[in-house]
C-alpha positions as CSV (number, residue, x, y, z in Angstrom):
1,M,-3.8,45.5,-3.8
2,V,-1.0,47.5,-5.1
3,T,2.3,45.7,-4.3
4,E,5.7,47.1,-4.0
5,R,7.4,46.9,-7.4
6,P,11.1,46.4,-8.1
7,T,13.6,49.0,-9.5
8,Y,15.8,47.6,-12.3
9,A,19.4,48.3,-12.7
10,S,19.4,47.7,-16.6
11,M,17.3,47.4,-19.8
12,D,18.3,43.8,-19.8
13,E,16.6,43.3,-16.4
14,V,13.5,45.2,-17.6
15,R,13.4,43.1,-20.7
16,A,13.8,39.9,-18.7
17,A,11.0,41.0,-16.3
18,I,8.8,41.8,-19.3
19,D,9.5,38.3,-20.9
20,A,8.8,36.6,-17.6
21,L,5.4,38.4,-17.1
22,D,4.4,37.8,-20.7
23,A,5.1,34.0,-19.8
24,E,2.6,34.3,-16.9
25,I,0.0,36.4,-19.0
26,M,-0.1,34.2,-22.0
27,P,-1.9,31.3,-20.4
28,L,-4.5,33.6,-18.9
29,V,-5.1,35.1,-22.5
30,A,-5.3,31.4,-23.7
31,E,-8.0,30.8,-21.0
32,R,-9.8,34.0,-22.0
33,A,-9.8,32.8,-25.7
34,H,-11.2,29.5,-24.7
35,C,-14.0,31.4,-22.9
36,I,-14.6,33.3,-26.1
37,T,-14.7,30.1,-28.2
38,E,-17.4,28.8,-25.7
39,A,-19.4,32.0,-26.0
40,A,-19.3,31.5,-29.8
41,R,-20.6,28.0,-29.4
42,L,-23.4,28.9,-27.1
43,K,-24.4,32.2,-28.9
44,G,-24.2,30.7,-32.4
45,D,-25.4,33.8,-34.3
46,P,-22.4,36.0,-35.6
47,E,-25.0,38.9,-35.5
48,I,-24.9,38.7,-31.7
49,A,-21.1,38.5,-31.2
50,L,-21.0,42.2,-30.1
51,V,-23.0,42.8,-26.8
52,P,-22.5,46.5,-26.2
53,W,-23.6,46.5,-22.6
54,R,-21.1,43.8,-21.9
55,V,-18.4,45.7,-23.5
56,E,-19.1,48.5,-21.3
57,E,-19.3,46.3,-18.3
58,V,-15.9,44.8,-18.9
59,A,-14.2,48.1,-19.6
60,A,-15.6,49.4,-16.4
61,N,-14.3,46.4,-14.4
62,A,-10.9,46.9,-16.0
63,R,-10.8,50.5,-14.9
64,R,-11.7,49.3,-11.4
65,L,-9.0,46.6,-11.5
66,A,-6.4,48.9,-12.8
67,E,-6.9,51.4,-10.2
68,A,-6.9,48.7,-7.5
69,N,-3.5,47.7,-8.8
70,G,-1.8,51.0,-9.4
71,L,-2.2,51.1,-13.2
72,D,-3.6,54.2,-15.0
73,P,-7.2,53.4,-15.7
74,D,-7.3,55.0,-19.0
75,L,-4.4,52.9,-20.2
76,A,-6.1,49.7,-18.8
77,E,-9.4,50.7,-20.6
78,K,-7.7,51.2,-23.9
79,L,-6.1,47.9,-23.7
80,W,-9.0,46.2,-22.6
81,R,-11.1,47.8,-25.5
82,A,-8.5,46.7,-28.0
83,M,-8.4,43.3,-26.6
84,M,-12.3,43.0,-26.7
85,T,-12.4,44.3,-30.3
86,E,-10.1,41.4,-31.3
87,F,-11.8,38.8,-29.3
88,I,-15.3,39.8,-30.6
89,A,-13.9,39.7,-34.2
90,H,-12.5,36.2,-33.3
91,E,-15.9,35.1,-31.8
92,R,-17.7,36.3,-35.0
93,A,-15.3,34.5,-37.2
94,L,-15.8,31.2,-35.2
95,M,-19.5,31.5,-35.5
96,E,-19.4,32.1,-39.3
97,R,-17.2,29.2,-39.8
98,A,-19.5,26.9,-37.7
99,Q,-22.4,28.2,-39.9
100,G,-20.5,27.1,-42.9
């Protein structure tokens, strides 16, 4: 799944590429956030926002996907764990808000 990646001639090109990638990534992050909102609605109880086995499953999947795409699996796992931590906190806050 690894594709050939470009070589950039300047930092301006690198920055423009990063900005373009961020524009592609953000809608996916928003869709993931929607899934978290749905999980909060379906679970309802803030005490079950954290599902440890699921965190480990997602982290392992991130490692597999990283490897398949030529990304350092350790870096991917750290990024995904940070993202999961924030989304779990968001999910818990949504559930607490819904409970009043």
